[in-house]
C-alpha positions in Angstrom: -50.8 41.2 -28.7 -48.7 42.6 -31.1 -47.2 44.9 -28.2 -46.7 41.8 -26.2 -44.7 39.9 -28.9 -42.4 43.2 -29.4 -41.9 43.4 -25.6 -41.0 39.8 -25.4 -38.5 40.1 -28.3 -37.0 43.0 -26.8 -36.2 41.1 -23.5 -34.9 38.2 -25.2 -32.8 40.5 -27.3 -31.5 42.2 -24.1 -30.7 38.6 -22.4 -28.7 37.6 -25.5 -26.6 40.9 -25.4 -25.8 40.5 -21.7 -24.9 37.1 -22.3 -22.7 37.8 -25.2 -20.8 40.6 -23.3 -20.1 38.3 -20.6 -18.6 35.7 -23.0 -16.6 38.2 -24.4 -15.2 39.3 -21.0 -11.3 38.8 -20.9 -10.3 36.2 -18.0 -7.8 37.3 -15.4 -5.0 34.8 -15.7 -3.3 33.4 -12.6 0.4 32.3 -12.4 0.2 28.5 -11.7 3.4 26.4 -10.4 4.3 22.9 -11.2 3.7 20.3 -7.9 5.4 17.5 -9.4 5.6 15.5 -6.2 1.9 16.2 -5.2 2.7 17.8 -2.0 0.3 20.9 -2.5 3.7 23.2 -2.9 4.6 24.5 -6.3 8.1 24.9 -7.9 8.9 28.4 -8.2 11.1 27.8 -11.3 8.4 26.1 -13.4 5.3 28.1 -14.0 2.5 29.1 -16.4 -0.1 31.5 -16.6 -4.0 30.5 -17.0 -7.5 31.4 -16.3 -8.0 27.8 -14.8 -5.9 25.7 -12.7 -3.9 23.4 -14.7 -3.4 19.6 -14.0 -0.5 19.1 -11.3 -0.1 22.8 -11.0 -0.9 25.0 -7.7 -1.1 28.6 -6.8 1.7 28.1 -4.2 5.4 28.8 -5.0 7.4 27.6 -1.8 8.8 24.2 -2.8 12.1 24.7 -4.5 12.7 20.9 -4.1 9.8 19.7 -6.3 11.7 16.7 -8.3 9.2 14.5 -9.6 8.2 11.8 -7.1 10.7 12.8 -4.7 9.9 12.4 -1.1 12.3 12.5 2.0 11.6 9.0 2.7 12.7 8.1 -1.1 11.2 6.2 -3.7 10.0 2.5 -3.5 12.5 0.6 -5.6 11.0 -1.1 -8.5 13.4 -4.1 -8.4 11.4 -5.1 -5.3 8.2 -5.7 -7.4 10.1 -8.7 -9.0 10.2 -10.4 -5.7 6.2 -10.9 -5.8 4.5 -14.1 -7.4 3.8 -13.5 -11.0 1.2 -16.1 -10.9 -0.9 -14.1 -8.3 0.4 -10.6 -8.4 0.3 -7.9 -11.1 2.2 -4.5 -10.6 1.2 -1.7 -13.0 3.0 1.9 -12.9 1.1 5.0 -13.7 2.8 8.4 -13.3 3.5 8.7 -9.6 1.3 5.6 -8.5 1.8 2.1 -8.3 -1.2 -0.4 -8.3 -0.9 -4.1 -7.1 -3.4 -6.5 -7.8 -3.6 -10.2 -6.5 -5.9 -13.2 -6.6 -4.6 -14.1 -3.2 -3.5 -17.6 -4.2 0.2 -18.4 -2.7 2.5 -20.2 -4.6 3.8 -22.4 -1.3 2.4 -25.8 0.0 0.0 -25.6 2.8 -2.5 -27.7 4.6 -5.3 -25.4 3.5 -4.9 -25.9 0.0 -7.7 -28.7 -1.0 -6.2 -32.1 -0.8 -6.4 -32.5 -4.6 -4.2 -29.6 -5.2 -0.6 -30.2 -6.1 0.5 -27.7 -3.2 -1.3 -29.6 -0.2 0.5 -31.1 2.5 -0.4 -32.6 5.9 0.1 -30.1 8.7 3.8 -29.4 9.6 3.5 -27.0 12.5 -0.3 -26.6 12.9 -2.5 -28.2 15.3 -5.2 -29.9 13.2 -7.8 -29.5 16.1 -7.2 -25.9 15.9 -7.2 -25.3 12.1 -9.8 -22.9 11.0 -12.1 -24.5 8.3 -12.0 -23.9 4.6 -9.7 -24.1 1.7 -7.8 -21.6 -0.1 -9.3 -20.3 -2.9 -9.2 -17.3 -5.3 -9.8 -13.7 -4.0 -9.4 -10.3 -5.2 -7.2 -7.6 -3.5 -6.1 -4.4 -5.3 -4.3 -1.2 -3.7 -2.9 1.8 -5.3 0.3 3.4 -3.5 2.4 6.4 -4.2 5.5 5.4 -6.0 7.1 7.8 -3.3 5.2 7.4 0.0 5.6 10.0 2.5 5.3 9.7 6.4 2.0 11.4 7.5 1.7 14.1 10.2 0.1 11.3 12.3 0.3 7.6 12.4 -2.5 5.4 11.5 -4.0 2.2 13.4 -4.6 -0.7 11.2 -8.1 -2.5 11.2 -9.6 -5.4 10.4 -9.0 -7.3 6.9 -6.1 -6.8 4.7 -3.5 -4.2 5.5 -0.8 -5.4 2.8 0.0 -7.8 0.1 2.7 -10.3 0.3 5.2 -11.4 -2.0 3.1 -14.8 -2.4 0.2 -13.1 -3.1 -1.8 -13.6 -0.2 -2.9 -10.7 1.8 -1.1 -9.5 5.3 -3.5 -9.2 8.4 -2.8 -7.3 11.6 -2.8 -8.7 15.1 -6.5 -8.8 15.4 -8.8 -12.0 14.9 -12.0 -10.0 15.1 -13.2 -6.8 16.1 -11.2 -5.9 19.5 -10.2 -9.5 19.4 -6.3 -10.1 19.5 -5.0 -13.1 18.5 -4.5 -16.0 20.8 -1.7 -18.5 21.6 -4.7 -20.9 20.9 -5.8 -19.6 17.5 -2.1 -19.2 16.5 -1.6 -22.9 16.8 -4.0 -23.6 14.1 -1.7 -21.3 11.4 0.5 -23.0 8.8 4.2 -23.0 8.6 3.6 -19.6 6.4 2.0 -18.0 9.4 -1.4 -18.1 7.7 -5.0 -19.5 7.9 -8.5 -19.2 6.7 -10.9 -16.6 7.9 -14.2 -15.5 6.5 -12.5 -13.5 3.7 -10.1 -16.2 2.7 -6.6 -17.2 3.4 -4.3 -14.8 4.8 -1.0 -14.2 6.8 -0.8 -12.7 10.6 2.8 -14.3 11.5 6.3 -14.8 10.6 6.8 -18.0 8.5 8.3 -20.9 10.7 11.9 -22.2 10.1 11.2 -25.6 8.6 12.4 -27.4 5.8 9.1 -27.0 4.0 9.5 -23.3 3.9 11.6 -22.6 0.8 10.2 -19.1 -0.1 9.1 -17.0 2.9 11.1 -14.9 5.2 12.2 -16.4 8.8 14.6 -14.2 10.6 16.3 -12.9 7.4 16.3 -10.0 5.3 13.6 -11.1 2.5 11.0 -9.1 1.4 7.6 -9.8 2.8 5.4 -7.5 0.9 3.9 -4.0 0.8 1.5 -2.5 3.4 -1.2 -0.1 2.4 0.6 3.1 3.2 3.0 2.3 0.3 6.1 1.1 2.4 7.5 -2.2 1.9 8.0 -4.5 4.9 11.1 -6.7 4.9 12.1 -9.6 7.3 13.8 -9.0 10.6 17.3 -8.5 9.6 18.6 -5.8 7.6 20.4 -6.1 4.0 22.6 -3.0 5.0 24.1 -4.7 8.1 23.5 -8.4 7.8 21.8 -8.0 11.5 18.7 -7.1 13.0 18.6 -3.4 12.9 18.9 -1.4 16.2 17.5 2.1 14.7 13.7 1.0 14.3 11.0 3.5 15.0 7.6 2.4 16.8 6.5 1.0 13.7 9.3 -1.2 12.8 10.6 1.3 10.1 13.9 3.2 9.2 15.9 4.4 6.4 18.5 2.3 5.0 19.4 0.7 1.5 18.1 -2.7 0.9 19.0 -5.7 -1.8 16.6 -3.7 -4.1 17.8 -0.2 -3.9 21.3 -0.2 -5.5 22.8 1.6 -2.5 20.0 4.3 -2.1 18.4 4.7 1.3 14.7 4.7 1.6 12.1 4.3 4.4 10.6 0.7 4.9 9.1 -1.5 7.6 10.8 -4.7 9.2 9.1 -7.4 10.9 9.9 -6.4 14.8 12.4 -9.0 16.3 10.1 -9.6 19.4 7.7 -12.5 20.3 4.3 -11.6 20.2 2.6 -14.4 21.9 4.6 -17.6 23.1 6.9 -18.2 20.3 5.1 -16.5 17.7 6.4 -13.2 15.9 4.0 -11.0 14.3 4.1 -9.7 10.8 2.9 -6.3 11.6 0.7 -5.1 14.9 1.5 -1.6 15.1 0.6 2.0 13.5 1.5 2.7 10.0 3.9 5.9 9.7 2.3 6.6 6.4 -1.5 7.4 4.8 -3.4 4.2 4.4 -4.6 3.3 1.0 -8.1 1.3 0.9 -7.1 -2.5 -0.1 -10.4 -3.5 -2.4 
């Protein structure tokens, strides 16, 4: 037993010695380069040596234009967020990210409000027989997007549910009413003048708002801001602030780069409502592919 105890002690000592030697081994430092714009490419002029990869640094050094938050598409102008309904939408900034949170309650009138609500009005353009059941209630929508969104290498189709958050706080939906079910003229005839109606997840918009006297807030064939989509790009009305008319250089998603009323003369990429009828006399807010990388709206 005495010899067994000594053997165990010798073995433990050897393990401690080996571990101790490993702890004392010097690390092999690597040169890391700052990746301020988060594109995976580092700035060759800003580096540090470290054993472990520092936050916001990469091994690559092939990005000489690594200005923080820079993007070929430009940065989202902060002034645009002043347009959002402060009673519904909260916007917060954290480094190179922007988080938009909304309770989904628009600040305009609608026949979809409960009759006891001060914003309730009788239907103006909606066909009563085609109105969907339910009344506007509080929801929860949150999306975090880059402050300088970029076009992705491939476009992305939008899906069911919220694809953006509007300036009123209500979510923006695409051209689908259900799985593989496109909006019909019948269904659209039940929308209020804001281009919205009720669905299983609450009140939301599909269409551009109508040109009626009751519409004092929302875009109709103008340059007003409509909202922000889930890839981080803003969407404006059918007209362009830089020309005062319908833009003629839009891509397949209704996007282009130009200045707007929010960008102080700086050009940046953004979408417009495409100036085309979708069904009948209705114009869709957004029914094409996203040019950027979609972020989940929770």
